[in-house]
Structure formats: structure tokens, C-alpha cells
gemmi code that builds the backbone of each chain (N, CA, C; Angstrom):
import gemmi

chains = {
    "A": [
        ("MET", (-12.578, -11.263, -14.858), (-11.910, -9.979, -15.096), (-12.841, -8.840, -14.696)),
        ("ASP", (-12.270, -7.856, -14.052), (-13.064, -6.778, -13.463), (-13.161, -5.622, -14.465)),
        ("ILE", (-14.088, -5.774, -15.426), (-14.225, -4.837, -16.543), (-15.440, -3.937, -16.327)),
        ("LYS", (-15.283, -2.657, -16.633), (-16.404, -1.712, -16.552), (-16.470, -0.929, -17.857)),
        ("ASN", (-17.633, -0.376, -18.099), (-17.812, 0.489, -19.259), (-18.205, 1.876, -18.755)),
        ("ILE", (-17.340, 2.847, -18.992), (-17.570, 4.186, -18.435), (-18.853, 4.799, -18.984)),
        ("THR", (-19.097, 4.592, -20.282), (-20.294, 5.182, -20.890), (-21.553, 4.668, -20.197)),
        ("GLU", (-21.573, 3.369, -19.914), (-22.737, 2.781, -19.244), (-22.799, 3.140, -17.766)),
        ("ALA", (-21.655, 3.387, -17.166), (-21.602, 3.654, -15.723), (-22.114, 5.048, -15.357)),
        ("ARG", (-22.098, 5.955, -16.305), (-22.488, 7.338, -16.016), (-23.894, 7.409, -15.429)),
        ("ARG", (-24.081, 8.312, -14.472), (-25.372, 8.430, -13.782), (-25.614, 9.910, -13.484)),
        ("TRP", (-26.838, 10.342, -13.616), (-27.140, 11.765, -13.514), (-28.238, 12.017, -12.503)),
        ("SER", (-28.173, 13.159, -11.861), (-29.231, 13.569, -10.940), (-29.388, 15.084, -11.014)),
        ("GLU", (-30.643, 15.523, -10.948), (-30.871, 16.978, -10.912), (-30.459, 17.551, -9.561)),
        ("GLU", (-30.354, 16.682, -8.554), (-30.043, 17.106, -7.189), (-28.623, 17.620, -7.044)),
        ("LYS", (-27.680, 16.779, -7.511), (-26.267, 17.132, -7.357), (-25.415, 16.232, -8.238)),
        ("MET", (-24.154, 16.577, -8.378), (-23.250, 15.752, -9.183), (-23.210, 14.344, -8.607)),
        ("GLN", (-23.019, 13.355, -9.481), (-23.026, 11.960, -9.080), (-21.618, 11.373, -9.133)),
        ("LYS", (-21.275, 10.614, -8.092), (-20.000, 9.901, -8.036), (-20.278, 8.413, -8.216)),
        ("VAL", (-19.755, 7.850, -9.290), (-19.965, 6.427, -9.566), (-18.644, 5.693, -9.350)),
        ("GLY", (-18.616, 4.788, -8.411), (-17.390, 4.056, -8.120), (-17.147, 2.934, -9.115)),
        ("LEU", (-15.965, 2.907, -9.707), (-15.594, 1.809, -10.604), (-14.751, 0.771, -9.865)),
        ("TYR", (-13.748, 1.252, -9.138), (-12.826, 0.362, -8.428), (-12.469, 1.020, -7.102)),
        ("ALA", (-12.260, 0.200, -6.090), (-11.791, 0.727, -4.811), (-11.037, -0.354, -4.071)),
        ("THR", (-9.915, 0.021, -3.508), (-9.162, -0.872, -2.631), (-8.862, -0.085, -1.355)),
        ("ALA", (-8.089, -0.679, -0.479), (-7.756, 0.011, 0.766), (-6.969, 1.289, 0.489)),
        ("GLY", (-6.289, 1.337, -0.641), (-5.377, 2.455, -0.870), (-5.700, 3.347, -2.037)),
        ("MET", (-6.767, 3.053, -2.795), (-7.084, 3.914, -3.934), (-8.544, 3.749, -4.317)),
        ("PHE", (-9.039, 4.721, -5.086), (-10.308, 4.495, -5.780), (-10.253, 5.098, -7.166)),
        ("CYS", (-11.104, 4.582, -8.023), (-11.303, 5.124, -9.361), (-12.798, 5.321, -9.551)),
        ("ASP", (-13.207, 6.577, -9.711), (-14.626, 6.934, -9.817), (-14.884, 7.673, -11.125)),
        ("VAL", (-16.133, 7.716, -11.532), (-16.567, 8.618, -12.599), (-17.483, 9.660, -11.968)),
        ("TYR", (-17.163, 10.957, -12.170), (-18.004, 12.028, -11.646), (-18.826, 12.598, -12.801)),
        ("CYS", (-20.123, 12.746, -12.572), (-21.053, 13.202, -13.615), (-21.736, 14.491, -13.151)),
        ("PHE", (-21.465, 15.579, -13.846), (-21.984, 16.902, -13.477), (-22.980, 17.380, -14.534)),
        ("GLU", (-24.204, 17.671, -14.098), (-25.122, 18.409, -14.966), (-24.646, 19.876, -14.998)),
        ("PRO", (-25.104, 20.642, -15.981), (-24.747, 22.074, -15.999), (-25.044, 22.725, -14.648)),
        ("GLY", (-24.102, 23.508, -14.147), (-24.294, 24.206, -12.879), (-23.867, 23.416, -11.656)),
        ("GLN", (-23.648, 22.128, -11.803), (-23.253, 21.316, -10.632), (-21.743, 21.410, -10.394)),
        ("PHE", (-21.340, 21.009, -9.194), (-19.941, 21.200, -8.804), (-19.517, 20.211, -7.730)),
        ("GLN", (-18.217, 20.064, -7.585), (-17.635, 19.404, -6.412), (-16.962, 20.511, -5.616)),
        ("LYS", (-17.472, 20.752, -4.427), (-16.983, 21.913, -3.683), (-15.511, 21.777, -3.299)),
        ("LEU", (-14.909, 22.906, -3.008), (-13.501, 22.924, -2.603), (-13.298, 22.070, -1.362)),
        ("HIS", (-12.264, 21.228, -1.410), (-11.957, 20.354, -0.286), (-10.492, 19.938, -0.430)),
        ("ASN", (-9.986, 19.229, 0.546), (-8.640, 18.700, 0.369), (-8.486, 17.374, 1.094)),
        ("HIS", (-7.431, 16.662, 0.735), (-7.113, 15.382, 1.356), (-5.747, 15.529, 2.018)),
        ("GLU", (-5.693, 15.221, 3.271), (-4.444, 15.415, 4.010), (-3.348, 14.508, 3.459)),
        ("ASN", (-3.741, 13.303, 3.052), (-2.735, 12.275, 2.739), (-3.031, 11.496, 1.466)),
        ("ALA", (-3.656, 12.136, 0.491), (-3.963, 11.414, -0.744), (-3.809, 12.339, -1.940)),
        ("ASP", (-3.307, 11.771, -3.003), (-3.114, 12.498, -4.257), (-4.208, 12.115, -5.235)),
        ("LYS", (-4.607, 13.070, -6.073), (-5.726, 12.844, -6.988), (-5.319, 13.181, -8.416)),
        ("VAL", (-5.875, 12.424, -9.351), (-5.754, 12.766, -10.770), (-7.163, 12.850, -11.350)),
        ("TYR", (-7.466, 13.987, -11.983), (-8.719, 14.158, -12.722), (-8.420, 13.997, -14.210)),
        ("VAL", (-9.306, 13.304, -14.927), (-9.196, 13.160, -16.380), (-10.547, 13.558, -16.980)),
        ("VAL", (-10.565, 14.623, -17.763), (-11.839, 15.059, -18.356), (-12.170, 14.151, -19.535)),
        ("LEU", (-13.352, 13.544, -19.496), (-13.775, 12.622, -20.557), (-14.755, 13.274, -21.526)),
        ("GLU", (-15.667, 14.081, -20.994), (-16.675, 14.751, -21.837), (-16.959, 16.132, -21.253)),
        ("GLY", (-17.234, 17.094, -22.130), (-17.623, 18.428, -21.679), (-16.430, 19.241, -21.231)),
        ("GLU", (-16.720, 20.300, -20.480), (-15.643, 21.128, -19.959), (-15.956, 21.564, -18.550)),
        ("GLY", (-14.915, 21.641, -17.733), (-15.085, 22.017, -16.332), (-14.058, 23.053, -15.926)),
        ("ARG", (-14.439, 23.834, -14.921), (-13.495, 24.785, -14.328), (-12.899, 24.120, -13.099)),
        ("PHE", (-11.602, 23.872, -13.145), (-10.903, 23.183, -12.060), (-10.131, 24.209, -11.243)),
        ("VAL", (-10.251, 24.093, -9.941), (-9.612, 25.029, -9.031), (-8.626, 24.275, -8.148)),
        ("VAL", (-7.409, 24.821, -8.033), (-6.431, 24.302, -7.075), (-5.872, 25.501, -6.322)),
        ("GLU", (-6.159, 25.533, -5.033), (-5.773, 26.678, -4.206), (-6.270, 27.976, -4.872)),
        ("ASP", (-5.390, 28.906, -5.197), (-5.861, 30.187, -5.749), (-5.737, 30.254, -7.277)),
        ("GLU", (-5.610, 29.084, -7.914), (-5.538, 29.048, -9.373), (-6.751, 28.327, -9.925)),
        ("GLU", (-7.108, 28.635, -11.167), (-8.181, 27.884, -11.806), (-7.970, 27.850, -13.310)),
        ("GLN", (-8.513, 26.801, -13.947), (-8.400, 26.694, -15.396), (-9.530, 25.818, -15.925)),
        ("VAL", (-10.017, 26.167, -17.100), (-11.053, 25.356, -17.749), (-10.370, 24.244, -18.537)),
        ("LEU", (-10.780, 23.008, -18.279), (-10.208, 21.847, -18.970), (-11.293, 21.137, -19.769)),
        ("THR", (-10.876, 20.571, -20.895), (-11.811, 19.846, -21.755), (-11.314, 18.414, -21.971)),
        ("ALA", (-12.029, 17.669, -22.796), (-11.741, 16.246, -22.979), (-10.274, 15.998, -23.310)),
        ("ASN", (-9.728, 14.966, -22.693), (-8.333, 14.547, -22.863), (-7.347, 15.396, -22.084)),
        ("GLU", (-7.837, 16.320, -21.274), (-6.927, 17.064, -20.393), (-7.015, 16.476, -18.986)),
        ("THR", (-5.891, 16.530, -18.291), (-5.805, 15.932, -16.958), (-5.239, 16.947, -15.962)),
        ("LEU", (-5.555, 16.732, -14.699), (-5.049, 17.589, -13.629), (-4.591, 16.710, -12.473)),
        ("GLY", (-3.368, 16.912, -12.033), (-2.872, 16.234, -10.845), (-2.947, 17.167, -9.648)),
        ("VAL", (-3.460, 16.658, -8.542), (-3.573, 17.456, -7.312), (-2.874, 16.704, -6.194)),
        ("ALA", (-1.730, 17.198, -5.801), (-0.981, 16.556, -4.718), (-1.548, 16.978, -3.363)),
        ("ALA", (-1.591, 16.025, -2.438), (-2.001, 16.359, -1.077), (-1.022, 17.370, -0.511)),
        ("PRO", (-1.494, 18.294, 0.327), (-2.870, 18.470, 0.791), (-3.537, 19.677, 0.120)),
        ("LEU", (-3.283, 19.897, -1.154), (-3.813, 21.089, -1.822), (-5.345, 21.070, -1.879)),
        ("ARG", (-5.907, 22.247, -1.736), (-7.353, 22.435, -1.786), (-7.790, 22.479, -3.248)),
        ("HIS", (-8.881, 21.762, -3.584), (-9.277, 21.684, -4.986), (-10.785, 21.482, -5.138)),
        ("GLY", (-11.290, 21.788, -6.324), (-12.715, 21.624, -6.606), (-12.968, 21.682, -8.097)),
        ("VAL", (-14.190, 21.303, -8.496), (-14.567, 21.239, -9.915), (-15.936, 21.887, -10.090)),
        ("PHE", (-16.058, 22.744, -11.097), (-17.303, 23.472, -11.325), (-17.710, 23.360, -12.790)),
        ("ASN", (-18.940, 22.905, -13.025), (-19.439, 22.857, -14.393), (-20.230, 24.136, -14.674)),
        ("ASP", (-19.542, 25.126, -15.194), (-20.174, 26.421, -15.522), (-20.787, 26.392, -16.917)),
        ("SER", (-20.633, 25.286, -17.626), (-21.057, 25.223, -19.024), (-22.525, 24.836, -19.147)),
        ("ASN", (-22.998, 24.773, -20.369), (-24.385, 24.357, -20.623), (-24.482, 22.888, -21.025)),
        ("GLU", (-23.356, 22.178, -20.939), (-23.317, 20.766, -21.324), (-22.953, 19.917, -20.107)),
        ("ARG", (-23.243, 18.630, -20.203), (-22.823, 17.719, -19.145), (-21.302, 17.585, -19.128)),
        ("LEU", (-20.774, 17.345, -17.940), (-19.336, 17.171, -17.730), (-19.107, 15.797, -17.104)),
        ("VAL", (-18.196, 15.024, -17.687), (-17.845, 13.706, -17.145), (-16.344, 13.672, -16.881)),
        ("VAL", (-15.980, 13.296, -15.669), (-14.580, 13.313, -15.249), (-14.238, 11.975, -14.597)),
        ("LEU", (-13.131, 11.395, -15.007), (-12.592, 10.211, -14.354), (-11.690, 10.679, -13.215)),
        ("VAL", (-11.813, 10.034, -12.068), (-11.071, 10.479, -10.890), (-10.315, 9.304, -10.272)),
        ("PHE", (-9.000, 9.467, -10.114), (-8.190, 8.481, -9.397), (-7.714, 9.123, -8.112)),
        ("LEU", (-7.830, 8.397, -7.034), (-7.252, 8.886, -5.788), (-6.418, 7.779, -5.165)),
        ("ALA", (-5.201, 8.106, -4.814), (-4.318, 7.138, -4.160), (-3.887, 7.717, -2.832)),
        ("GLY", (-4.103, 6.981, -1.778), (-3.603, 7.480, -0.508), (-4.531, 7.283, 0.654)),
        ("GLU", (-4.697, 8.309, 1.411), (-5.250, 8.281, 2.764), (-4.284, 7.469, 3.627)),
        ("TYR", (-3.022, 7.654, 3.333), (-1.983, 7.038, 4.132), (-1.527, 8.028, 5.196)),
        ("PRO", (-0.824, 7.524, 6.201), (-0.363, 8.414, 7.275), (0.486, 9.563, 6.733)),
        ("LYS", (1.193, 9.291, 5.658), (2.099, 10.312, 5.122), (1.661, 10.605, 3.689)),
        ("SER", (1.675, 11.856, 3.309), (1.271, 12.200, 1.950), (2.152, 11.525, 0.932)),
        ("LEU", (1.528, 11.023, -0.125), (2.281, 10.387, -1.205), (3.141, 11.391, -1.960)),
        ("SER", (2.816, 12.657, -1.790), (3.547, 13.673, -2.544), (4.824, 14.092, -1.822)),
        ("GLN", (5.026, 13.596, -0.629), (6.184, 14.041, 0.166), (7.342, 13.065, 0.060)),
    ],
    "B": [
        ("MET", (-0.804, 24.945, -11.613), (-1.648, 23.746, -11.738), (-0.972, 22.750, -12.660)),
        ("ASP", (-1.030, 21.497, -12.263), (-0.281, 20.442, -12.964), (-1.194, 19.788, -14.023)),
        ("ILE", (-1.299, 20.471, -15.160), (-2.228, 20.069, -16.224), (-1.461, 19.396, -17.361)),
        ("LYS", (-2.038, 18.330, -17.902), (-1.442, 17.644, -19.059), (-2.531, 17.447, -20.109)),
        ("ASN", (-2.087, 17.253, -21.334), (-3.008, 16.945, -22.423), (-2.639, 15.573, -22.973)),
        ("ILE", (-3.540, 14.625, -22.822), (-3.233, 13.241, -23.208), (-2.954, 13.143, -24.709)),
        ("THR", (-3.729, 13.865, -25.501), (-3.541, 13.801, -26.958), (-2.127, 14.236, -27.329)),
        ("GLU", (-1.665, 15.300, -26.698), (-0.312, 15.796, -26.986), (0.764, 14.900, -26.379)),
        ("ALA", (0.453, 14.252, -25.296), (1.453, 13.444, -24.586), (1.788, 12.144, -25.306)),
        ("ARG", (0.892, 11.657, -26.149), (1.093, 10.369, -26.828), (2.416, 10.355, -27.593)),
        ("ARG", (3.080, 9.221, -27.575), (4.393, 9.100, -28.225), (4.490, 7.698, -28.811)),
        ("TRP", (5.091, 7.573, -29.975), (5.094, 6.298, -30.689), (6.500, 5.891, -31.072)),
        ("SER", (6.732, 4.601, -31.104), (8.012, 4.082, -31.562), (7.778, 2.775, -32.305)),
        ("GLU", (8.535, 2.573, -33.370), (8.448, 1.294, -34.084), (9.098, 0.185, -33.267)),
        ("GLU", (9.949, 0.568, -32.322), (10.698, -0.391, -31.501), (9.813, -1.179, -30.548)),
        ("LYS", (9.037, -0.421, -29.780), (8.182, -1.059, -28.770), (7.142, -0.072, -28.262)),
        ("MET", (6.190, -0.578, -27.507), (5.164, 0.309, -26.946), (5.817, 1.363, -26.058)),
        ("GLN", (5.226, 2.551, -26.022), (5.794, 3.664, -25.276), (4.966, 3.945, -24.022)),
        ("LYS", (5.692, 4.185, -22.919), (5.053, 4.570, -21.659), (5.369, 6.040, -21.402)),
        ("VAL", (4.337, 6.862, -21.356), (4.526, 8.289, -21.120), (3.995, 8.620, -19.729)),
        ("GLY", (4.848, 9.086, -18.861), (4.434, 9.415, -17.498), (3.730, 10.757, -17.425)),
        ("LEU", (2.559, 10.766, -16.838), (1.850, 12.037, -16.613), (2.074, 12.532, -15.194)),
        ("TYR", (1.889, 11.628, -14.224), (2.030, 11.986, -12.812), (2.679, 10.824, -12.078)),
        ("ALA", (3.468, 11.148, -11.082), (4.040, 10.096, -10.245), (4.319, 10.658, -8.861)),
        ("THR", (3.966, 9.879, -7.860), (4.318, 10.222, -6.488), (4.939, 8.970, -5.881)),
        ("ALA", (5.222, 9.018, -4.587), (5.817, 7.857, -3.929), (4.877, 6.663, -3.970)),
        ("GLY", (3.587, 6.918, -4.107), (2.633, 5.823, -3.964), (1.788, 5.512, -5.174)),
        ("MET", (1.969, 6.272, -6.268), (1.161, 5.982, -7.453), (1.826, 6.551, -8.688)),
        ("PHE", (1.368, 6.059, -9.837), (1.690, 6.763, -11.082), (0.497, 6.722, -12.011)),
        ("CYS", (0.457, 7.683, -12.912), (-0.545, 7.731, -13.972), (0.215, 7.925, -15.279)),
        ("ASP", (0.125, 6.930, -16.161), (0.866, 6.922, -17.424), (-0.095, 6.805, -18.594)),
        ("VAL", (0.391, 7.147, -19.780), (-0.311, 6.822, -21.026), (0.553, 5.812, -21.774)),
        ("TYR", (-0.039, 4.668, -22.129), (0.674, 3.645, -22.895), (0.207, 3.722, -24.351)),
        ("CYS", (1.187, 3.733, -25.266), (0.899, 3.893, -26.698), (1.440, 2.686, -27.452)),
        ("PHE", (0.525, 1.909, -28.042), (0.880, 0.666, -28.740), (0.642, 0.824, -30.237)),
        ("GLU", (1.676, 0.616, -31.033), (1.475, 0.448, -32.467), (0.872, -0.944, -32.683)),
        ("PRO", (0.286, -1.188, -33.862), (-0.226, -2.530, -34.139), (0.855, -3.585, -33.882)),
        ("GLY", (0.495, -4.666, -33.223), (1.436, -5.744, -32.941), (2.233, -5.570, -31.659)),
        ("GLN", (2.237, -4.384, -31.075), (3.019, -4.172, -29.845), (2.228, -4.636, -28.622)),
        ("PHE", (2.949, -4.801, -27.523), (2.311, -5.380, -26.334), (3.047, -4.971, -25.056)),
        ("GLN", (2.370, -5.156, -23.950), (3.007, -5.106, -22.625), (2.967, -6.534, -22.116)),
        ("LYS", (4.130, -7.114, -21.960), (4.172, -8.544, -21.631), (3.554, -8.839, -20.260)),
        ("LEU", (3.194, -10.074, -20.084), (2.597, -10.505, -18.826), (3.559, -10.239, -17.670)),
        ("HIS", (3.029, -9.660, -16.611), (3.839, -9.366, -15.426), (2.883, -9.206, -14.251)),
        ("ASN", (3.436, -9.034, -13.082), (2.544, -8.731, -11.961), (3.242, -7.836, -10.950)),
        ("HIS", (2.445, -7.255, -10.075), (2.952, -6.380, -9.017), (2.555, -7.022, -7.694)),
        ("GLU", (3.530, -7.246, -6.874), (3.277, -7.926, -5.608), (2.333, -7.108, -4.724)),
        ("ASN", (2.501, -5.784, -4.780), (1.821, -4.927, -3.802), (1.190, -3.677, -4.411)),
        ("ALA", (0.757, -3.784, -5.639), (0.150, -2.590, -6.246), (-1.024, -2.993, -7.131)),
        ("ASP", (-2.039, -2.164, -7.100), (-3.242, -2.387, -7.902), (-3.220, -1.458, -9.106)),
        ("LYS", (-3.783, -1.938, -10.220), (-3.726, -1.169, -11.461), (-5.122, -1.005, -12.048)),
        ("VAL", (-5.332, 0.159, -12.677), (-6.536, 0.359, -13.489), (-6.096, 0.753, -14.891)),
        ("TYR", (-6.588, 0.029, -15.899), (-6.403, 0.389, -17.303), (-7.682, 1.045, -17.813)),
        ("VAL", (-7.528, 2.107, -18.601), (-8.666, 2.768, -19.253), (-8.335, 2.892, -20.736)),
        ("VAL", (-9.103, 2.220, -21.586), (-8.827, 2.304, -23.031), (-9.346, 3.636, -23.555)),
        ("LEU", (-8.446, 4.382, -24.191), (-8.817, 5.701, -24.721), (-9.048, 5.668, -26.227)),
        ("GLU", (-8.231, 4.894, -26.939), (-8.350, 4.806, -28.402), (-7.990, 3.393, -28.832)),
        ("GLY", (-8.646, 2.921, -29.873), (-8.326, 1.617, -30.430), (-8.893, 0.483, -29.607)),
        ("GLU", (-8.339, -0.705, -29.819), (-8.788, -1.860, -29.041), (-7.599, -2.741, -28.692)),
        ("GLY", (-7.655, -3.314, -27.499), (-6.560, -4.145, -27.013), (-7.094, -5.429, -26.416)),
        ("ARG", (-6.252, -6.451, -26.464), (-6.581, -7.717, -25.799), (-5.911, -7.701, -24.437)),
        ("PHE", (-6.703, -7.700, -23.400), (-6.205, -7.629, -22.034), (-6.278, -9.015, -21.409)),
        ("VAL", (-5.183, -9.371, -20.750), (-5.084, -10.685, -20.132), (-4.906, -10.523, -18.622)),
        ("VAL", (-5.678, -11.285, -17.861), (-5.488, -11.364, -16.410), (-5.493, -12.839, -16.044)),
        ("GLU", (-4.340, -13.313, -15.579), (-4.186, -14.747, -15.287), (-4.621, -15.563, -16.510)),
        ("ASP", (-5.581, -16.445, -16.387), (-5.944, -17.299, -17.524), (-7.182, -16.814, -18.277)),
        ("GLU", (-7.534, -15.538, -18.068), (-8.674, -14.964, -18.788), (-8.187, -13.865, -19.713)),
        ("GLU", (-8.944, -13.605, -20.773), (-8.604, -12.484, -21.633), (-9.865, -11.925, -22.271)),
        ("GLN", (-9.810, -10.625, -22.613), (-10.950, -9.999, -23.265), (-10.471, -8.794, -24.076)),
        ("VAL", (-11.103, -8.568, -25.212), (-10.787, -7.394, -26.028), (-11.605, -6.216, -25.516)),
        ("LEU", (-10.928, -5.123, -25.203), (-11.586, -3.915, -24.702), (-11.382, -2.768, -25.680)),
        ("THR", (-12.388, -1.899, -25.758), (-12.303, -0.739, -26.646), (-12.511, 0.545, -25.840)),
        ("ALA", (-12.537, 1.665, -26.531), (-12.594, 2.972, -25.867), (-13.724, 3.043, -24.850)),
        ("ASN", (-13.401, 3.649, -23.710), (-14.332, 3.833, -22.588), (-14.533, 2.585, -21.751)),
        ("GLU", (-13.777, 1.526, -22.045), (-13.831, 0.354, -21.177), (-12.607, 0.363, -20.261)),
        ("THR", (-12.794, -0.172, -19.064), (-11.748, -0.158, -18.052), (-11.547, -1.553, -17.485)),
        ("LEU", (-10.359, -1.779, -16.961), (-10.033, -3.057, -16.327), (-9.283, -2.785, -15.032)),
        ("GLY", (-9.767, -3.379, -13.951), (-9.062, -3.294, -12.680), (-8.292, -4.584, -12.438)),
        ("VAL", (-7.039, -4.449, -12.043), (-6.187, -5.618, -11.773), (-5.649, -5.496, -10.355)),
        ("ALA", (-6.158, -6.319, -9.474), (-5.698, -6.283, -8.083), (-4.398, -7.065, -7.952)),
        ("ALA", (-3.487, -6.572, -7.119), (-2.264, -7.313, -6.820), (-2.641, -8.622, -6.167)),
        ("PRO", (-1.889, -9.697, -6.422), (-0.716, -9.776, -7.290), (-1.023, -10.478, -8.615)),
        ("LEU", (-2.195, -10.253, -9.181), (-2.591, -10.965, -10.402), (-1.656, -10.632, -11.572)),
        ("ARG", (-1.411, -11.639, -12.376), (-0.567, -11.514, -13.555), (-1.407, -10.937, -14.690)),
        ("HIS", (-0.830, -9.962, -15.423), (-1.630, -9.280, -16.442), (-0.752, -8.749, -17.569)),
        ("GLY", (-1.376, -8.488, -18.714), (-0.660, -7.951, -19.863), (-1.633, -7.383, -20.879)),
        ("VAL", (-1.092, -6.666, -21.868), (-1.903, -5.994, -22.887), (-1.298, -6.256, -24.254)),
        ("PHE", (-2.130, -6.625, -25.223), (-1.657, -6.972, -26.559), (-2.485, -6.238, -27.606)),
        ("ASN", (-1.809, -5.513, -28.490), (-2.515, -4.854, -29.584), (-2.457, -5.750, -30.816)),
        ("ASP", (-3.463, -6.596, -30.960), (-3.555, -7.509, -32.102), (-4.216, -6.836, -33.300)),
        ("SER", (-4.643, -5.587, -33.136), (-5.421, -4.923, -34.185), (-4.498, -4.247, -35.202)),
        ("ASN", (-5.116, -3.632, -36.202), (-4.358, -2.899, -37.212), (-4.333, -1.405, -36.942)),
        ("GLU", (-4.837, -1.006, -35.769), (-4.883, 0.406, -35.407), (-4.047, 0.647, -34.159)),
        ("ARG", (-3.688, 1.901, -33.943), (-2.990, 2.252, -32.718), (-3.918, 2.084, -31.507)),
        ("LEU", (-3.310, 1.747, -30.390), (-4.035, 1.555, -29.126), (-3.449, 2.521, -28.090)),
        ("VAL", (-4.323, 3.275, -27.423), (-3.885, 4.201, -26.371), (-4.628, 3.843, -25.081)),
        ("VAL", (-3.875, 3.648, -24.025), (-4.445, 3.214, -22.743), (-3.925, 4.111, -21.620)),
        ("LEU", (-4.819, 4.583, -20.796), (-4.442, 5.305, -19.590), (-4.231, 4.278, -18.482)),
        ("VAL", (-3.164, 4.437, -17.729), (-2.819, 3.448, -16.706), (-2.613, 4.153, -15.365)),
        ("PHE", (-3.299, 3.645, -14.359), (-3.161, 4.198, -13.018), (-2.718, 3.069, -12.105)),
        ("LEU", (-1.611, 3.271, -11.415), (-1.128, 2.246, -10.483), (-0.951, 2.861, -9.102)),
        ("ALA", (-1.528, 2.217, -8.119), (-1.398, 2.688, -6.740), (-0.797, 1.571, -5.923)),
        ("GLY", (0.279, 1.855, -5.239), (0.810, 0.832, -4.369), (2.308, 0.749, -4.345)),
        ("GLU", (2.806, -0.453, -4.492), (4.187, -0.812, -4.162), (4.386, -0.606, -2.673)),
        ("TYR", (3.314, -0.940, -1.945), (3.367, -0.882, -0.493), (3.709, -2.258, 0.044)),
        ("PRO", (4.112, -2.310, 1.294), (4.453, -3.605, 1.876), (3.301, -4.598, 1.787)),
        ("LYS", (2.098, -4.096, 1.870), (0.932, -4.978, 1.861), (0.072, -4.595, 0.661)),
        ("SER", (-0.461, -5.586, -0.017), (-1.312, -5.297, -1.170), (-2.489, -4.432, -0.760)),
        ("LEU", (-2.793, -3.459, -1.613), (-3.937, -2.591, -1.351), (-5.243, -3.351, -1.475)),
        ("SER", (-5.185, -4.508, -2.114), (-6.426, -5.249, -2.352), (-6.761, -6.163, -1.180)),
        ("GLN", (-5.888, -6.239, -0.188), (-6.109, -7.170, 0.911), (-6.691, -6.459, 2.133)),
    ],
}
model = gemmi.Model(1)
for chain_id, residues in chains.items():
    chain = gemmi.Chain(chain_id)
    for i, (resn, *xyz) in enumerate(residues, 1):
        res = gemmi.Residue()
        res.name, res.seqid = resn, gemmi.SeqId(i, " ")
        for name, pos in zip(("N", "CA", "C"), xyz):
            atom = gemmi.Atom()
            atom.name, atom.element = name, gemmi.Element(name[0])
            atom.pos, atom.b_iso = gemmi.Position(*pos), 0.0
            res.add_atom(atom)
        chain.add_residue(res)
    model.add_chain(chain)
structure = gemmi.Structure()
structure.add_model(model)
structure.setup_entities()
């Protein structure tokens, strides 16, 4: 059985936010993103993949196109392709986010 | 922005376990499954879709083919298509599981 423990999987670096892969197939991945205070995932987009962020610890400022909102533990954000999005840890605490991405298919899953 | 709160989304029934949809596209869904003590998701499989379970609260007995293991909060299980799998709440507490499924494509994402 392909079991992981998110608490143990977390990894930190002073250099930049860390992406820890839990599962990946041809059509999806499930990662844990670990942000020290001040770290971020810069604005980007996926032409053909949809993403779900799940905040596990701390709080982050999530941006989708020209909107933004601070989310805390147990809050989730869905980002349909091809919207531009990013995550910023403006807080003084560590931020841990679970990330699911499905797609990179020829056609957006949101269409 | 498509934001949800998992704590608020949880829903319970004495009848059977509840599936609460958070996000769904043509190629994936993200649900919250809510099990009262004794409730379960029976063994089943997906021909062409991969699943990730994330235990959020409580503990559940997860079965994949002829293996099983009890998982608690912050533990995850990946189930590649077309493996047979199910979830059983044998405990005396409520069980909450985040479920991400990507696929139902002609070809398994795991191949």
C-alpha cells in the first residue's frame, strides 16, 4: 500500500519554498508545499491542468488573476486552467499546503 | 476565487457515509468523505482513474486489494487504477477523509 505521512514528508529550506512529491502519475500529482515566512510560489498558470490547494498549517495569501485572499488551515482553493495563480507566505509562521494537480492534457479539464 | 472550508463542508447522516463535493471538472474531483462510526465505503475500483485519500480527522481502515492498514490524521494513501479499494470506520469516532480522483480516461493514468 502506497502510504505517506504528511507531517514526516515536510521539508524546509532557507533558500526557497520546498515541493515534496507524494504521488504522481501521467495525469496528476499530489505534492506538499512547505513555505518558510516570506517564501512564495510565483504567479504562473497551467494551460491544461486544474489545481486544488488545501491549507494544512499556517496561513497564506493566495492569488488568482486579479483577486487574492488569505486562507488558513482547512480552507481550500480550486484553480481551473488556465487561470494565473500563486501563493505567498506573508506571515511569521511556516505555511504547509497540500497541492493536487490533474491534467496537462491537450484540452483543459475545466472546459 | 473558488474557496471552500472543509470544516464547514462536512456533513453527516445516520444512514450512510456522506460524500461532499468540493471541486469537480471533466477530469477530476475533490470530495470530503464523512463517516460516522461503523460506516464505510465498500470495496470498488476505477478502471481508469487514480485516487488519493488524505485522512483529516479520526482513523480509518483502508483496504487495497488484499492489504489493509489503519490510517490517522495526516496520513495519505495513493490507489492507482485499477486496484480494488475501500474505507471502513471501525472506530468509535467520526472519520473525515479528503479524496482526490483524477482520471476516468480511456487509459489509466498509472500506466
